[in-house]
C-alpha positions in Angstrom: 268.3 102.8 -45.1 267.4 101.5 -41.5 266.7 105.3 -40.6 264.2 105.4 -43.5 262.4 102.4 -42.4 261.8 103.6 -39.0 260.7 106.8 -40.1 258.3 105.2 -42.3 256.8 103.1 -39.6 256.7 105.9 -37.3 254.6 108.0 -39.8 252.3 105.2 -40.4 252.0 104.6 -36.6 251.2 108.3 -36.0 248.6 108.2 -38.9 246.5 105.5 -37.4 245.9 107.5 -34.3 242.9 109.1 -35.4 241.5 106.1 -37.0 242.2 104.1 -33.8 240.4 106.6 -31.6 237.4 106.5 -33.7 237.4 103.0 -33.8 237.5 102.5 -30.2 234.3 104.9 -30.1 232.6 103.2 -32.6 233.3 100.1 -30.7 232.1 101.5 -27.7 228.7 102.6 -29.2 228.4 99.2 -30.8 228.9 97.5 -27.3 226.2 99.8 -25.8 223.8 99.0 -28.6 224.5 95.0 -28.1 223.9 95.8 -24.3 220.4 97.0 -25.0 219.3 94.1 -27.3 221.0 91.9 -24.4 218.8 93.3 -21.7 215.8 93.1 -23.7 216.3 89.5 -24.6 217.2 89.0 -20.8 214.0 90.6 -20.0 211.8 88.6 -22.4 213.4 85.4 -21.4 212.8 86.1 -17.6 209.3 86.8 -18.3 208.1 83.7 -20.2 210.7 81.3 -18.6 208.3 79.7 -16.2 205.7 78.8 -19.0 208.3 77.6 -21.3 209.8 75.4 -18.7 206.4 73.8 -17.7 205.9 73.0 -21.5 209.4 71.3 -21.8 208.7 69.4 -18.3 205.3 68.3 -19.9 207.0 66.7 -23.0 209.9 65.1 -20.6 207.1 63.3 -18.8 205.3 62.6 -22.0 202.3 64.1 -21.5 202.4 66.0 -24.8 203.8 64.0 -27.8 201.6 65.5 -30.6 203.3 67.0 -33.6 201.0 69.9 -33.8 201.3 70.6 -29.9 205.2 70.8 -30.8 205.0 73.2 -33.5 202.8 75.4 -31.6 204.8 75.2 -28.5 208.2 76.1 -30.7 206.8 78.9 -32.5 204.5 80.1 -29.7 204.8 83.2 -27.7 206.7 81.4 -24.7 209.1 79.8 -26.9 212.7 81.4 -26.7 213.4 83.9 -29.7 216.2 81.5 -31.0 214.0 78.7 -31.4 211.1 80.8 -32.7 212.9 82.5 -35.5 214.0 78.9 -36.9 210.9 76.9 -36.0 208.4 78.9 -38.1 209.8 77.7 -41.2 208.3 74.3 -40.4 204.7 75.5 -40.0 204.2 75.3 -43.9 206.1 72.3 -45.0 205.5 71.0 -48.4 205.2 67.7 -47.6 204.4 65.8 -44.2 207.0 66.3 -41.3 209.5 63.9 -41.1 212.7 63.1 -39.1 215.0 65.0 -41.5 213.0 68.1 -41.0 213.4 68.1 -37.3 217.5 67.4 -38.0 217.5 70.6 -40.1 216.0 72.8 -37.9 218.4 71.7 -35.0 221.2 72.2 -37.5 219.9 75.8 -38.4 219.6 76.5 -34.5 223.2 75.7 -34.1 224.1 77.6 -37.0 222.2 80.6 -35.9 223.6 80.4 -32.4 227.0 80.1 -33.8 226.5 83.2 -36.0 225.1 85.4 -32.8 228.3 84.0 -30.7 230.7 85.0 -33.8 229.2 88.5 -33.6 230.0 89.0 -30.0 233.6 87.1 -30.4 234.6 89.8 -32.8 233.6 92.6 -30.3 235.5 90.6 -27.4 238.9 90.6 -29.4 238.6 94.0 -31.2 237.9 96.0 -28.1 241.1 95.1 -26.3 243.1 95.2 -29.6 242.0 98.7 -30.4 242.6 99.8 -26.7 245.9 98.5 -26.7 246.8 100.1 -30.3 245.2 103.5 -28.8 247.6 103.1 -25.8 250.7 102.6 -27.8 250.3 104.6 -30.5 250.4 108.0 -28.6 253.6 106.8 -26.6 256.0 107.4 -29.2 254.8 111.1 -29.8 254.6 111.5 -25.9 258.1 110.4 -25.4 259.3 112.5 -28.2 257.7 115.5 -26.5 259.4 114.6 -23.5 262.9 114.9 -24.7 261.8 118.3 -26.3 260.3 119.5 -22.8 256.8 120.1 -24.7 254.8 118.8 -21.6 251.4 120.1 -22.8 251.3 118.1 -25.8 252.8 115.0 -23.9 250.2 115.3 -21.5 247.6 115.1 -24.2 248.8 112.1 -25.8 248.9 110.3 -22.4 245.3 111.2 -21.9 244.6 109.6 -25.1 246.6 106.6 -24.4 244.8 106.0 -21.2 241.4 106.8 -22.0 241.7 104.5 -25.0 242.9 101.8 -22.8 239.9 102.0 -20.1 237.3 102.3 -23.2 239.0 99.1 -25.1 238.9 97.0 -21.9 235.3 98.2 -21.2 234.0 96.9 -24.7 236.0 93.4 -24.2 234.3 93.1 -20.7 230.7 93.9 -22.1 231.1 91.6 -24.9 232.6 88.6 -22.6 229.4 89.1 -20.2 227.0 89.1 -23.1 229.0 86.0 -24.6 229.1 83.7 -21.8 225.2 84.4 -20.9 224.1 83.7 -24.5 226.2 80.8 -25.0 224.4 79.1 -21.7 220.9 80.4 -23.2 221.4 79.1 -26.6 223.1 75.9 -25.7 219.8 75.3 -23.2 217.4 76.4 -25.9 219.0 73.8 -28.3 218.9 70.9 -25.9 215.3 71.5 -24.8 214.3 71.8 -28.5 216.2 68.5 -29.3 214.8 66.8 -26.3 210.9 67.6 -27.2 211.7 66.8 -30.9 213.0 63.1 -29.9 210.2 62.5 -27.8 207.5 63.5 -30.6 209.7 61.3 -33.1 210.0 58.3 -31.0 206.2 58.6 -30.3 205.5 58.7 -34.2 207.8 55.7 -34.7 206.2 53.6 -32.2 
């Protein structure tokens, strides 16, 4: 009975080799695609960082407390893409803007940031997991081929094992770098948007 269970597990493991290798390749392609989007976002943020920070500083000093100016800034060309994508919903309100609208905007910014982080977290975990599976799966056949003296097949299995390990770790590293930077970017964006909104709300209530 035990031998049968071991044989079944071995068969399942061997059958997973091709899907795991394919999964590592797809994860690597996904990581490269995300890197392209990340670099584009980094370039855009760097290009308009100075103008955006000047506007944020103006609000912090109380130079601009007008609601229209705030909406123009949040949806303007210098606004971060995360803020702009959600603030545009305030452009055509069905009723005058109130505190609840701004609170909803901040919640939407947090949810959108969390959604983008979760996608990167999936890549961060799935890359090393697939890499580890791609390492261990060929080891069984490789050890069996050693006992049978079939060194050619064994070397092929070891090549697969080491290649998937490196690819999986690379995927994890790329997603980790993107996740850390985007967490900082989006947390800063939300904090700055909240600061400016608070300035306008307090001015309207005074």
